[in-house]
C-alpha positions in Angstrom: -0.1 0.2 0.0 1.3 3.4 -1.0 1.9 6.3 1.7 3.1 9.8 1.6 5.6 11.1 4.0 5.4 14.3 5.1 8.7 16.2 6.7 8.1 19.5 8.3 10.4 21.8 10.4 8.8 21.7 14.0 8.5 24.7 16.3 10.5 22.9 19.2 8.0 22.6 21.6 9.6 20.0 23.8 7.2 20.5 26.6 4.2 19.5 24.4 6.3 16.6 22.5 6.7 15.3 26.0 3.1 16.0 27.0 3.9 18.2 30.0 0.9 20.2 28.6 -1.7 18.8 26.1 -3.2 20.6 23.0 -6.7 20.2 22.2 -5.9 17.9 19.1 -4.3 15.3 21.7 -6.3 12.2 23.1 -5.1 11.8 26.8 -6.6 8.2 26.6 -4.0 7.2 23.9 -1.0 9.2 25.3 0.2 6.0 27.0 0.8 4.5 23.6 3.4 7.2 22.7 7.3 6.4 22.8 9.7 8.6 24.6 13.0 8.0 23.3 14.9 10.6 25.2 14.2 14.1 26.9 17.4 15.8 28.2 17.1 19.4 29.5 18.4 21.8 26.5 20.9 23.8 28.9 22.5 20.5 30.3 23.2 19.4 26.7 24.9 22.7 25.7 27.0 22.1 29.0 27.8 18.7 27.9 28.7 19.6 24.2 30.5 23.0 24.7 31.8 23.6 28.3 35.3 22.2 27.2 35.4 24.3 24.1 34.2 27.3 26.0 36.6 27.3 28.4 39.6 27.0 25.7 38.0 30.0 23.9 37.8 32.2 27.1 41.5 31.2 28.0 42.6 32.9 24.9 40.6 36.0 25.2 42.9 39.1 26.5 39.7 41.5 26.6 37.1 40.4 29.4 34.1 42.0 27.0 35.1 39.1 24.4 34.7 36.3 27.0 31.4 34.3 27.0 29.7 33.5 30.1 26.9 31.3 29.0 27.1 29.9 25.5 23.4 28.8 25.5 22.4 32.4 26.0 24.6 33.8 23.5 23.1 31.4 21.0 19.6 31.8 22.1 19.8 35.7 22.0 22.0 35.7 18.7 20.8 35.9 15.0 23.2 33.5 13.6 22.2 30.1 14.8 19.0 28.7 16.3 19.8 26.8 19.7 18.4 23.9 18.2 16.2 22.3 15.2 13.3 19.8 15.0 12.2 17.6 12.3 8.8 16.2 12.2 8.1 13.1 9.9 4.4 11.4 9.2 3.6 8.5 7.4 0.3 9.0 5.4 -2.6 11.3 6.7 -5.5 11.1 9.0 -7.8 9.5 6.3 -5.5 6.6 5.2 -3.4 6.0 8.3 -5.3 7.0 11.2 -3.7 6.5 14.6 -6.4 4.2 15.8 -6.3 1.9 13.0 -4.0 -1.5 12.3 -2.5 0.6 9.6 -1.4 3.3 12.0 0.4 0.7 14.1 2.1 -0.5 11.3 3.2 2.9 10.4 4.2 3.3 14.2 6.3 0.3 13.9 8.1 1.7 10.7 8.7 5.1 12.5 10.3 3.4 15.4 12.6 1.2 13.3 13.5 4.4 11.4 14.5 6.1 14.4 16.5 3.6 15.7 19.4 4.2 13.1 19.2 8.0 13.2 22.0 8.8 15.7 24.3 6.6 13.9 23.5 8.3 10.3 23.9 11.7 12.0 27.0 11.9 14.6 27.0 15.8 14.2 23.5 16.0 15.3 23.0 15.6 19.2 19.4 14.4 19.7 18.2 15.3 23.1 14.5 15.0 22.8 12.6 12.4 20.5 8.8 11.4 20.8 7.0 9.1 18.6 3.1 10.3 19.0 0.1 8.0 18.7 -2.4 10.3 20.7 -2.9 12.4 17.7 -4.8 12.0 14.4 -1.9 10.4 12.5 1.5 8.6 13.6 4.3 10.9 13.6 7.9 11.5 15.2 9.4 14.7 16.7 13.1 14.6 16.7 15.0 17.7 18.3 18.7 17.9 18.0 21.6 20.5 18.3 23.8 20.5 15.5 27.4 21.1 16.1 30.9 21.1 14.3 34.4 20.5 15.6 37.5 21.7 14.7 36.4 25.2 13.9 38.7 28.1 13.3 36.3 30.6 14.3 34.9 31.1 17.6 34.7 28.1 19.6 36.7 25.2 18.2 33.1 23.0 19.0 30.2 25.4 18.3 26.8 25.4 16.9 26.4 25.3 13.4 23.7 23.7 11.2 25.3 24.3 7.8 28.9 22.8 9.1 27.2 19.8 11.0 25.4 18.7 7.7 28.2 19.5 5.4 30.5 17.0 7.8 27.8 14.5 7.1 28.2 15.0 3.4 25.5 17.3 2.5 27.0 20.5 0.9 24.7 23.4 -0.5 24.1 23.7 -4.3 21.2 25.3 -5.9 18.7 27.6 -3.9 16.4 24.4 -3.7 19.2 21.9 -3.0 20.3 23.5 0.5 22.0 21.4 2.8 18.7 21.0 4.8 16.8 20.0 1.9 19.3 17.3 0.7 19.7 15.9 4.4 15.7 15.8 4.6 15.3 14.1 1.3 18.2 11.6 2.5 16.2 11.0 5.8 12.8 10.5 3.8 14.6 7.7 1.9 15.7 6.2 4.9 12.3 6.3 6.2 10.9 4.6 2.8 13.2 1.8 3.6 11.6 1.1 6.9 8.2 1.6 5.8 8.9 -1.1 3.0 9.7 -3.8 5.5 6.3 -3.0 7.3 4.2 -3.3 4.1 4.2 0.3 2.9 5.3 1.8 -0.5 6.3 5.4 -0.7 4.0 7.4 -2.7 6.1 10.7 -3.8 3.4 13.2 -4.8 4.5 16.0 -7.1 7.7 14.4 -8.1 8.8 12.4 -11.3 10.7 9.9 -9.2 9.6 6.5 -9.1 8.3 4.5 -6.2 10.6 2.5 -3.9 9.7 -0.8 -5.6 10.7 -4.1 -4.2 13.3 -4.7 -6.8 14.8 -1.1 -5.9 14.6 -2.0 -2.4 16.8 -5.4 -2.9 19.1 -3.7 -5.0 19.7 -0.9 -2.6 20.3 -3.5 0.2 22.6 -5.5 -1.9 24.6 -2.4 -2.9 25.3 -1.7 1.0 26.0 -5.4 1.5 28.7 -5.3 -1.4 30.1 -2.0 -0.1 30.4 -3.5 3.2 32.5 -6.7 2.0 34.4 -4.6 -0.3 35.7 -2.6 2.6 36.2 -5.6 4.9 38.0 -7.2 2.0 40.3 -4.1 1.5 40.9 -4.0 5.3 41.8 -7.7 5.1 44.4 -7.3 2.3 46.1 -4.6 4.1 46.3 -6.8 7.2 47.5 -9.5 4.9 50.4 -7.1 3.4 51.5 -6.1 6.9 51.6 -9.7 8.1 53.7 -10.5 5.1 56.1 -7.8 5.6 56.5 -8.7 9.0 57.3 -12.4 8.2 59.8 -11.4 5.6 61.4 -9.4 8.2 61.7 -12.3 10.6 63.1 -14.6 8.0 65.8 -12.0 7.5 66.5 -11.9 11.1 66.5 -15.9 11.3 69.4 -15.4 8.6 71.2 -12.8 10.7 71.6 -15.4 13.4 72.8 -17.8 10.8 75.4 -15.5 9.9 76.2 -14.8 13.5 76.7 -18.6 14.2 79.2 -18.8 11.2 81.1 -15.8 12.6 81.4 -17.4 16.0 82.8 -20.5 14.5 85.4 -18.9 12.1 85.9 -15.4 12.9 89.5 -15.0 14.5 87.9 -12.3 17.0 86.1 -15.4 18.7 89.0 -17.8 18.8 91.5 -18.5 21.4 95.3 -17.3 20.5 98.3 -19.5 20.8 99.9 -19.3 24.3 102.8 -16.6 24.4 106.3 -17.9 25.2 106.6 -19.4 28.7 103.0 -18.3 29.8 101.8 -20.7 32.4 98.4 -22.6 31.8 97.0 -20.8 34.7 98.0 -17.4 33.5 96.6 -18.3 29.8 93.4 -19.3 31.4 92.9 -16.3 33.4 94.0 -13.9 30.9 92.5 -15.3 27.8 90.2 -18.4 28.2 88.1 -17.6 31.1 87.0 -13.8 29.4 86.3 -15.1 26.3 84.3 -17.9 27.7 82.3 -15.5 29.7 81.7 -13.3 26.7 80.7 -16.1 24.5 78.0 -17.4 27.1 76.5 -14.2 27.6 76.4 -13.2 23.9 75.2 -17.0 23.0 72.4 -16.7 25.7 71.1 -13.5 24.4 71.2 -14.7 20.8 69.3 -17.9 21.9 66.7 -15.9 23.7 65.9 -13.7 20.8 66.0 -16.5 18.5 63.6 -18.5 20.0 61.3 -15.3 20.4 61.3 -14.8 16.8 60.6 -18.2 15.8 57.5 -18.2 18.3 56.4 -15.1 16.6 57.2 -16.5 13.3 55.1 -19.6 13.4 52.1 -17.7 15.2 52.2 -15.0 12.3 52.3 -17.9 9.9 49.2 -19.2 11.5 47.3 -15.7 11.4 48.5 -15.7 7.8 46.8 -18.7 7.0 43.3 -17.5 8.7 43.6 -14.2 6.9 44.0 -16.2 3.7 41.1 -18.3 4.2 39.2 -15.3 5.3 40.2 -13.4 2.1 39.0 -16.3 -0.1 35.7 -16.5 1.4 35.1 -12.6 1.1 36.2 -12.9 -2.4 33.2 -15.7 -2.9 30.7 -13.4 -1.1 32.0 -10.5 -3.3 31.3 -12.4 -6.5 28.0 -13.6 -5.4 26.7 -10.2 -4.5 28.1 -8.7 -7.8 26.1 -11.4 -9.5 23.0 -10.6 -7.6 23.3 -7.0 -8.3 23.5 -7.7 -11.9 20.4 -10.0 -11.5 18.3 -7.0 -9.7 19.5 -4.4 -12.2 18.0 -6.6 -15.1 15.0 -7.2 -13.1 14.6 -3.6 -12.5 14.8 -2.7 -16.2 12.2 -5.5 -16.9 9.9 -3.8 -14.2 10.2 -0.5 -15.6 9.5 -1.8 -19.1 6.3 -3.3 -17.5 5.3 0.1 -16.1 5.7 1.6 -19.5 3.9 -0.7 -21.5 0.8 -1.4 -19.3 0.9 1.7 -17.1 1.9 2.4 -13.6 -1.6 2.0 -12.2 -2.3 -1.5 -13.7 1.2 -2.7 -12.4 0.5 -1.3 -8.9 -2.9 -3.0 -8.7 -1.5 -6.2 -9.6 1.4 -5.8 -6.9 -1.2 -5.0 -4.6 -3.3 -7.9 -5.3 -0.3 -10.2 -5.2 0.6 -8.8 -1.7 -3.1 -9.2 -0.4 -3.0 -12.8 -1.5 0.5 -13.2 0.1 -0.7 -11.8 3.3 -4.0 -13.9 3.4 -1.6 -17.2 3.1 0.2 -15.8 6.0 -2.8 -14.9 8.3 -4.2 -18.5 7.5 -0.9 -20.3 8.3 -0.9 -18.2 11.6 -4.5 -19.3 12.2 -3.5 -22.9 11.5 -0.6 -22.8 13.7 -2.5 -21.1 16.5 -5.4 -23.9 16.2 -2.8 -26.5 16.6 -1.3 -25.3 19.5 
């Protein structure tokens, strides 16, 4: 079933979102169905994010009038940045996705799944308040966050900046309609569309020429992600393999150097006892030449043996690890080849799907897909009823 995605800039009324006060459009009997993910005081968040940077900034100021006493108040009363921003996302509308319906529950599950990855996707947006509402007409989620950038050369080295926070995440302004915010919101809509798909929805993009997120599109997107992850892991393993191979070569060189030392001890005159001089007694010869040489040799050989056995031990352990890495690499290469083949098949299926839409019309294809889904869901419900009956 197709549903729209609405994305709005919220007013940032945290007390309303957390239901410290309730507006007229809120059904208090359904408030217990809401989800509160987090709700930190905004001033406490500012202390957590910026106090250390503020201390460093103030320490550099030679004039007292340039020091900042309260960074939150400076941002709140200034004109350059907002203290925080709010994004509201909603699936469908009150007529097709009402909060009190079964479809509304599906939308709630999709929104909840979408939010679980929000912080990981947006490391430069500190979420301090997030609420999923089921006590209004349509399921929707409020996400309030403080955008911040690090390593800044102007002002605090860690400071509030929506533009720089989004730029750090790869969203850079282009045309007037493709601002950092618009690019980011579209990206988040696509993430929600993926979560929706897993809960039986298809994104209906009204007013655009983009195709709906079909089953094939979704599978291709997921396979592409898997492929990228495998290729990244393969690259890491290859680098690790090279490092270990180099270490093993170094160890082999060390082993050769020990062999050279052994030859030197056996044949180099420096390590041989000299002939007795004239009428030197055995006792004097022993004390002057033999004992010092033996002492030196013992010390040297002991040191050499200790080092040699350590190298040998490391050599065998590294060879074992090397073998494991080789097997891992073979497995990753096979996975990589398999995913590439799947991607090729999915691209061909996607072209076929697009051709069907072009020949028979999007509406007819969508109707057929909807009918097929209904049949599949009916079979699933029947199996579940049979299972419940047998229990």
